[in-house]
C-alpha beads as a LAMMPS data file, in Angstrom:
LAMMPS data file: protein, C-alpha beads

79 atoms
78 bonds

1 atom types
1 bond types

-500.0 500.0 xlo xhi
-500.0 500.0 ylo yhi
-500.0 500.0 zlo zhi

Masses

1 110.0

Atoms # bond

1 1 1 460.982 -357.396 359.385
2 1 1 459.187 -358.193 362.622
3 1 1 459.741 -356.397 365.923
4 1 1 461.482 -359.510 367.329
5 1 1 463.803 -359.685 364.301
6 1 1 464.736 -356.035 364.866
7 1 1 465.401 -356.700 368.578
8 1 1 467.482 -359.778 367.793
9 1 1 469.527 -357.964 365.099
10 1 1 470.171 -354.881 367.258
11 1 1 471.235 -357.048 370.223
12 1 1 473.492 -359.102 367.977
13 1 1 475.170 -355.917 366.647
14 1 1 475.662 -354.507 370.144
15 1 1 477.181 -357.744 371.354
16 1 1 479.486 -358.164 368.329
17 1 1 480.479 -354.567 367.634
18 1 1 480.543 -353.146 371.182
19 1 1 481.345 -356.321 373.159
20 1 1 478.295 -355.926 375.376
21 1 1 477.013 -358.674 377.603
22 1 1 473.645 -360.121 376.444
23 1 1 472.299 -359.842 379.991
24 1 1 472.816 -356.069 379.925
25 1 1 470.578 -355.652 376.871
26 1 1 467.282 -355.054 378.650
27 1 1 464.607 -352.868 376.999
28 1 1 464.657 -350.358 379.881
29 1 1 468.461 -350.020 379.789
30 1 1 469.698 -346.490 379.284
31 1 1 471.967 -346.271 376.249
32 1 1 474.358 -343.817 377.855
33 1 1 474.323 -344.753 381.552
34 1 1 473.655 -348.486 381.559
35 1 1 475.215 -349.488 378.217
36 1 1 477.881 -346.767 378.289
37 1 1 477.376 -345.762 374.652
38 1 1 479.157 -342.454 374.051
39 1 1 479.046 -339.954 371.217
40 1 1 481.742 -341.786 369.222
41 1 1 479.814 -345.036 369.564
42 1 1 476.733 -343.283 368.126
43 1 1 478.756 -342.528 364.976
44 1 1 479.427 -346.233 364.627
45 1 1 475.794 -347.003 365.330
46 1 1 474.700 -344.739 362.458
47 1 1 476.970 -346.664 360.097
48 1 1 475.669 -350.026 361.414
49 1 1 472.032 -348.983 361.041
50 1 1 472.682 -347.850 357.490
51 1 1 474.457 -351.110 356.645
52 1 1 472.076 -353.516 358.418
53 1 1 468.703 -351.791 358.042
54 1 1 469.187 -349.665 354.923
55 1 1 468.492 -346.179 356.224
56 1 1 470.674 -343.398 357.622
57 1 1 469.379 -342.093 360.977
58 1 1 469.404 -338.376 361.627
59 1 1 471.620 -337.275 364.519
60 1 1 468.926 -335.008 365.968
61 1 1 466.471 -337.908 366.012
62 1 1 468.961 -340.260 367.688
63 1 1 469.502 -337.670 370.431
64 1 1 465.893 -338.301 371.529
65 1 1 466.536 -342.059 371.892
66 1 1 467.383 -342.704 375.530
67 1 1 466.609 -346.382 376.138
68 1 1 467.175 -349.620 374.280
69 1 1 463.388 -349.982 373.810
70 1 1 463.236 -346.555 372.214
71 1 1 466.121 -347.595 369.955
72 1 1 464.195 -350.700 368.812
73 1 1 461.088 -348.555 368.253
74 1 1 463.070 -345.934 366.295
75 1 1 464.382 -348.560 363.885
76 1 1 460.964 -350.169 363.507
77 1 1 459.388 -346.803 362.663
78 1 1 461.924 -346.136 359.934
79 1 1 461.743 -349.473 358.152

Bonds

1 1 1 2
2 1 2 3
3 1 3 4
4 1 4 5
5 1 5 6
6 1 6 7
7 1 7 8
8 1 8 9
9 1 9 10
10 1 10 11
11 1 11 12
12 1 12 13
13 1 13 14
14 1 14 15
15 1 15 16
16 1 16 17
17 1 17 18
18 1 18 19
19 1 19 20
20 1 20 21
21 1 21 22
22 1 22 23
23 1 23 24
24 1 24 25
25 1 25 26
26 1 26 27
27 1 27 28
28 1 28 29
29 1 29 30
30 1 30 31
31 1 31 32
32 1 32 33
33 1 33 34
34 1 34 35
35 1 35 36
36 1 36 37
37 1 37 38
38 1 38 39
39 1 39 40
40 1 40 41
41 1 41 42
42 1 42 43
43 1 43 44
44 1 44 45
45 1 45 46
46 1 46 47
47 1 47 48
48 1 48 49
49 1 49 50
50 1 50 51
51 1 51 52
52 1 52 53
53 1 53 54
54 1 54 55
55 1 55 56
56 1 56 57
57 1 57 58
58 1 58 59
59 1 59 60
60 1 60 61
61 1 61 62
62 1 62 63
63 1 63 64
64 1 64 65
65 1 65 66
66 1 66 67
67 1 67 68
68 1 68 69
69 1 69 70
70 1 70 71
71 1 71 72
72 1 72 73
73 1 73 74
74 1 74 75
75 1 75 76
76 1 76 77
77 1 77 78
78 1 78 79
């Protein structure tokens, strides 16, 4: 899977599952402040990553992910 395919898939999931606006999904966007993803949303994100990308992220690793770009990079590193 290419980096662009990862970005497209993640953005699609965030738009569909969390009803986010496509314009808000900028690489520098903060997951918590800008996108308003809370701890319960992260539980859903773990399930989505497992389903869509085939691996289960570790909670302690996800805590280090602060921006959308870091989230893309995290997924790319684990594929």
